[in-house]
FIMI-226550 format. One record per atom (N, C-alpha, C): residue in three letters; x, z, y; atom name. Coordinates in steps of 0.001 Angstrom, whole numbers, always signed. Example, Ala and Ser with C-alpha at 12.3 -4.5 7.8 and 13.67 -1.06 7.14 Angstrom:
BEGIN
(r ALA,(+13190,+7800,-5690),N)
(r ALA,(+12300,+7800,-4500),CA)
(r ALA,(+13200,+7800,-3300),C)
(r SER,(+12850,+7080,-2250),N)
(r SER,(+13670,+7140,-1060),CA)
(r SER,(+12900,+7870,+30),C)
// end
This chain:
BEGIN
(r UNK,(+53210,+83277,+18340),N)
(r UNK,(+54701,+83263,+18439),CA)
(r UNK,(+55202,+84768,+18848),C)
(r UNK,(+54595,+85104,+20088),N)
(r UNK,(+54921,+86308,+21137),CA)
(r UNK,(+54814,+87491,+20350),C)
(r UNK,(+53646,+87469,+19288),N)
(r UNK,(+53694,+88811,+18355),CA)
(r UNK,(+54867,+88530,+17041),C)
(r UNK,(+55677,+87349,+16994),N)
(r UNK,(+56609,+87554,+15760),CA)
(r UNK,(+57451,+87968,+16621),C)
(r UNK,(+57977,+87744,+17846),N)
(r UNK,(+59093,+87868,+18461),CA)
(r UNK,(+59090,+89288,+18954),C)
(r UNK,(+58262,+89737,+19250),N)
(r UNK,(+58269,+91162,+19543),CA)
(r UNK,(+58383,+91920,+17829),C)
(r UNK,(+57685,+91602,+16870),N)
(r UNK,(+58063,+92345,+15602),CA)
(r UNK,(+59265,+92310,+15538),C)
(r UNK,(+59840,+91085,+15641),N)
(r UNK,(+61559,+90820,+15201),CA)
(r UNK,(+62284,+91843,+16169),C)
(r UNK,(+62157,+91983,+17465),N)
(r UNK,(+62516,+92521,+18492),CA)
(r UNK,(+62784,+94194,+17940),C)
(r UNK,(+61716,+94749,+17415),N)
(r UNK,(+61223,+95479,+17067),CA)
(r UNK,(+62194,+96304,+15956),C)
(r UNK,(+62056,+95088,+15006),N)
(r UNK,(+62855,+95514,+13732),CA)
(r UNK,(+64099,+95591,+13922),C)
(r UNK,(+64835,+94644,+14927),N)
(r UNK,(+66330,+94662,+15136),CA)
(r UNK,(+66645,+95891,+15807),C)
(r UNK,(+65770,+96564,+16757),N)
(r UNK,(+66030,+97788,+17748),CA)
(r UNK,(+65960,+98985,+16431),C)
(r UNK,(+65042,+98824,+15307),N)
(r UNK,(+64923,+100085,+14687),CA)
(r UNK,(+66250,+100208,+13819),C)
(r UNK,(+66254,+98845,+13137),N)
(r UNK,(+67778,+98615,+12395),CA)
(r UNK,(+68919,+99182,+13197),C)
(r UNK,(+69183,+98476,+14296),N)
(r UNK,(+70631,+99121,+15168),CA)
(r UNK,(+70398,+100417,+15098),C)
(r UNK,(+69580,+101227,+15432),N)
(r UNK,(+69279,+102625,+15755),CA)
(r UNK,(+69559,+103478,+14073),C)
(r UNK,(+69227,+103024,+12954),N)
(r UNK,(+69047,+103459,+11771),CA)
(r UNK,(+70656,+103097,+11728),C)
(r UNK,(+71474,+102089,+11874),N)
(r UNK,(+72821,+102080,+11804),CA)
(r UNK,(+73848,+103013,+12533),C)
(r UNK,(+73385,+103089,+13914),N)
(r UNK,(+74151,+104143,+14843),CA)
(r UNK,(+73593,+105559,+13889),C)
(r UNK,(+73067,+105842,+13648),N)
(r UNK,(+72613,+107120,+12668),CA)
(r UNK,(+73123,+107659,+11806),C)
(r UNK,(+73781,+106347,+11099),N)
(r UNK,(+74148,+106465,+9697),CA)
(r UNK,(+76032,+106590,+10025),C)
(r UNK,(+76130,+105736,+10900),N)
(r UNK,(+77564,+105706,+11406),CA)
(r UNK,(+78150,+107078,+11986),C)
(r UNK,(+76975,+107626,+12773),N)
(r UNK,(+77269,+109301,+13230),CA)
(r UNK,(+77462,+110495,+12039),C)
(r UNK,(+76527,+110044,+11253),N)
(r UNK,(+76630,+110853,+9822),CA)
(r UNK,(+78037,+110477,+9323),C)
(r UNK,(+78582,+109700,+9309),N)
(r UNK,(+79810,+109362,+8482),CA)
(r UNK,(+80924,+110166,+9421),C)
(r UNK,(+80413,+109973,+10535),N)
(r UNK,(+81837,+110127,+11156),CA)
(r UNK,(+81714,+112069,+11521),C)
(r UNK,(+80653,+112287,+11373),N)
(r UNK,(+80678,+113746,+11267),CA)
(r UNK,(+81276,+114450,+9597),C)
(r UNK,(+80746,+113615,+8706),N)
(r UNK,(+81688,+114125,+7080),CA)
(r UNK,(+83401,+113880,+7400),C)
(r UNK,(+83562,+112858,+8052),N)
(r UNK,(+85204,+112657,+8417),CA)
(r UNK,(+85676,+113913,+9145),C)
(r UNK,(+84798,+114136,+10109),N)
(r UNK,(+85202,+115336,+11187),CA)
(r UNK,(+85304,+116428,+10174),C)
(r UNK,(+84626,+117025,+9472),N)
(r UNK,(+84704,+117849,+8719),CA)
(r UNK,(+86033,+117480,+7361),C)
(r UNK,(+85978,+116547,+7150),N)
(r UNK,(+87086,+116192,+5851),CA)
(r UNK,(+88475,+116497,+6659),C)
(r UNK,(+88457,+116391,+7746),N)
(r UNK,(+89944,+115938,+8409),CA)
(r UNK,(+90112,+117832,+9134),C)
(r UNK,(+89254,+118616,+9383),N)
(r UNK,(+89357,+119674,+9967),CA)
(r UNK,(+89136,+120887,+8854),C)
(r UNK,(+87653,+121077,+8793),N)
(r UNK,(+87203,+122452,+8089),CA)
(r UNK,(+87684,+122384,+6566),C)
(r UNK,(+87447,+121236,+6064),N)
(r UNK,(+87538,+121252,+4433),CA)
(r UNK,(+89378,+121040,+3948),C)
(r UNK,(+90542,+120689,+5143),N)
(r UNK,(+91435,+120270,+4784),CA)
(r UNK,(+92256,+121300,+3949),C)
(r UNK,(+92096,+122863,+4099),N)
(r UNK,(+92705,+123642,+3116),CA)
(r UNK,(+91927,+123727,+1803),C)
(r UNK,(+91126,+122939,+1386),N)
(r UNK,(+90841,+122813,-41),CA)
(r UNK,(+91733,+122177,-724),C)
(r UNK,(+92464,+121106,+247),N)
(r UNK,(+93024,+120277,-342),CA)
(r UNK,(+94331,+121162,-1074),C)
(r UNK,(+95016,+121876,+177),N)
(r UNK,(+96154,+122691,+218),CA)
(r UNK,(+95694,+124060,-778),C)
(r UNK,(+94626,+124422,-1241),N)
(r UNK,(+94331,+125261,-1860),CA)
(r UNK,(+94545,+124585,-3586),C)
(r UNK,(+94292,+123635,-3758),N)
(r UNK,(+94385,+123093,-5003),CA)
(r UNK,(+95668,+122656,-5475),C)
(r UNK,(+96791,+121855,-4329),N)
(r UNK,(+97842,+122039,-4618),CA)
(r UNK,(+98728,+123512,-5349),C)
(r UNK,(+98525,+124238,-4319),N)
(r UNK,(+99001,+125686,-4181),CA)
(r UNK,(+98647,+126152,-5993),C)
(r UNK,(+97604,+126186,-5924),N)
(r UNK,(+97432,+126728,-7457),CA)
(r UNK,(+96867,+125785,-8571),C)
(r UNK,(+97863,+124830,-8490),N)
(r UNK,(+98398,+124007,-9604),CA)
(r UNK,(+96786,+123391,-10274),C)
(r UNK,(+95942,+122768,-9442),N)
(r UNK,(+94862,+122335,-9498),CA)
(r UNK,(+94619,+120702,-8907),C)
(r UNK,(+96065,+119877,-9725),N)
(r UNK,(+96283,+118721,-9161),CA)
(r UNK,(+94759,+117681,-9297),C)
(r UNK,(+94227,+117830,-9829),N)
(r UNK,(+92953,+116938,-10465),CA)
(r UNK,(+91854,+117258,-9222),C)
(r UNK,(+91775,+118502,-8930),N)
(r UNK,(+90843,+119044,-7337),CA)
(r UNK,(+91301,+118257,-6256),C)
(r UNK,(+92713,+118265,-6101),N)
(r UNK,(+93636,+118096,-4756),CA)
(r UNK,(+93583,+116458,-4585),C)
(r UNK,(+93627,+115784,-5922),N)
(r UNK,(+93306,+114306,-6018),CA)
(r UNK,(+92038,+113533,-6052),C)
(r UNK,(+90691,+114508,-6361),N)
(r UNK,(+89603,+114336,-6236),CA)
(r UNK,(+89318,+114515,-4631),C)
(r UNK,(+89758,+115538,-3933),N)
(r UNK,(+89616,+115722,-2491),CA)
(r UNK,(+90161,+114573,-1648),C)
(r UNK,(+91568,+113710,-2190),N)
(r UNK,(+91773,+112601,-1414),CA)
(r UNK,(+90448,+111370,-1680),C)
(r UNK,(+90736,+111117,-3047),N)
(r UNK,(+89512,+109917,-3417),CA)
(r UNK,(+88564,+110509,-2327),C)
(r UNK,(+87778,+111590,-1956),N)
(r UNK,(+86767,+111300,-1368),CA)
(r UNK,(+86524,+110961,+424),C)
(r UNK,(+87847,+111309,+407),N)
(r UNK,(+88654,+111250,+2183),CA)
(r UNK,(+88404,+109656,+1894),C)
(r UNK,(+89423,+109096,+1088),N)
(r UNK,(+89623,+107341,+986),CA)
(r UNK,(+87972,+106767,+870),C)
(r UNK,(+86944,+107359,+328),N)
(r UNK,(+85594,+107105,+86),CA)
(r UNK,(+85056,+106960,+1555),C)
(r UNK,(+85051,+108089,+2132),N)
(r UNK,(+84495,+108377,+3593),CA)
(r UNK,(+85022,+107315,+5071),C)
(r UNK,(+86482,+106992,+4846),N)
(r UNK,(+87142,+106014,+5701),CA)
(r UNK,(+86965,+104667,+5200),C)
(r UNK,(+86464,+104366,+3957),N)
(r UNK,(+85911,+102987,+3373),CA)
(r UNK,(+84408,+102842,+3948),C)
(r UNK,(+83432,+104258,+3791),N)
(r UNK,(+82354,+103900,+4468),CA)
(r UNK,(+82225,+103634,+5708),C)
(r UNK,(+82927,+104195,+6745),N)
(r UNK,(+83071,+104341,+8001),CA)
(r UNK,(+83437,+102814,+8391),C)
(r UNK,(+84163,+102408,+8015),N)
(r UNK,(+84581,+101000,+8050),CA)
(r UNK,(+83934,+100030,+7479),C)
(r UNK,(+83062,+100277,+6659),N)
(r UNK,(+82009,+99683,+6506),CA)
(r UNK,(+80733,+99578,+7432),C)
(r UNK,(+80409,+100591,+7649),N)
(r UNK,(+79322,+100728,+8614),CA)
(r UNK,(+79739,+100276,+9837),C)
(r UNK,(+81027,+100426,+10593),N)
(r UNK,(+81080,+99853,+11621),CA)
(r UNK,(+81256,+98227,+11728),C)
(r UNK,(+81671,+97657,+10750),N)
(r UNK,(+81266,+96062,+10186),CA)
(r UNK,(+79709,+95789,+10213),C)
(r UNK,(+78936,+96522,+9418),N)
(r UNK,(+77294,+96449,+9317),CA)
(r UNK,(+77103,+96390,+10977),C)
(r UNK,(+77637,+97462,+11653),N)
(r UNK,(+76945,+97741,+13156),CA)
(r UNK,(+77561,+96326,+13905),C)
(r UNK,(+78637,+95960,+13834),N)
(r UNK,(+79065,+94649,+14481),CA)
(r UNK,(+78209,+93448,+14304),C)
(r UNK,(+78337,+93489,+12713),N)
(r UNK,(+77250,+92072,+12306),CA)
(r UNK,(+75831,+92236,+12986),C)
(r UNK,(+75426,+93282,+13050),N)
(r UNK,(+74009,+93557,+13555),CA)
(r UNK,(+73988,+93178,+15042),C)
(r UNK,(+75020,+93809,+15816),N)
(r UNK,(+74851,+93194,+17626),CA)
(r UNK,(+75006,+91771,+17294),C)
(r UNK,(+75937,+91085,+16565),N)
(r UNK,(+76334,+89643,+17039),CA)
(r UNK,(+74826,+89037,+16401),C)
(r UNK,(+74133,+89647,+15485),N)
(r UNK,(+72958,+88824,+14997),CA)
(r UNK,(+71998,+89050,+16080),C)
(r UNK,(+71730,+90385,+16813),N)
(r UNK,(+70629,+90605,+17520),CA)
(r UNK,(+70886,+89512,+18640),C)
(r UNK,(+72246,+89758,+19219),N)
(r UNK,(+72542,+88552,+20229),CA)
(r UNK,(+72046,+87360,+20127),C)
(r UNK,(+72584,+87083,+18642),N)
(r UNK,(+72029,+85355,+18470),CA)
(r UNK,(+70527,+85007,+18573),C)
(r UNK,(+69932,+86151,+17774),N)
(r UNK,(+68367,+86179,+17991),CA)
(r UNK,(+67932,+86178,+19337),C)
(r UNK,(+68453,+87079,+20243),N)
(r UNK,(+67844,+86956,+21597),CA)
(r UNK,(+68430,+85658,+22109),C)
(r UNK,(+69322,+84990,+22072),N)
(r UNK,(+69464,+83672,+22712),CA)
(r UNK,(+68857,+82697,+22088),C)
(r UNK,(+68418,+82691,+20949),N)
(r UNK,(+67595,+81639,+20224),CA)
(r UNK,(+66159,+81554,+20471),C)
(r UNK,(+65449,+82966,+20725),N)
(r UNK,(+64025,+83197,+21322),CA)
(r UNK,(+64040,+82978,+22781),C)
(r UNK,(+64888,+83306,+23454),N)
(r UNK,(+64646,+82971,+25019),CA)
(r UNK,(+64587,+81366,+25330),C)
(r UNK,(+65387,+80664,+24031),N)
(r UNK,(+65494,+79152,+24387),CA)
(r UNK,(+63608,+78521,+24042),C)
(r UNK,(+63397,+79095,+22950),N)
(r UNK,(+61989,+78695,+22735),CA)
(r UNK,(+60709,+78618,+23352),C)
// end
């Protein structure tokens, strides 16, 4: 039983680290979108490339949604980790 608990703890630790890394990647993509890439939207609008400008906006929306979903995953993972810790300490 002790080996199972150790394996579960290792699994939760690894998943938590993976989610944190994915969140950092999404945050980095959003930082680039909001900063360095912002002129692309203006270029599209300035050059009557409304489809390209709209696509840029759609990418931004997807990035914001992705960040929100990752944050939800991270919160759920933390809650489950706490739940498992409490259950395993009682047994």
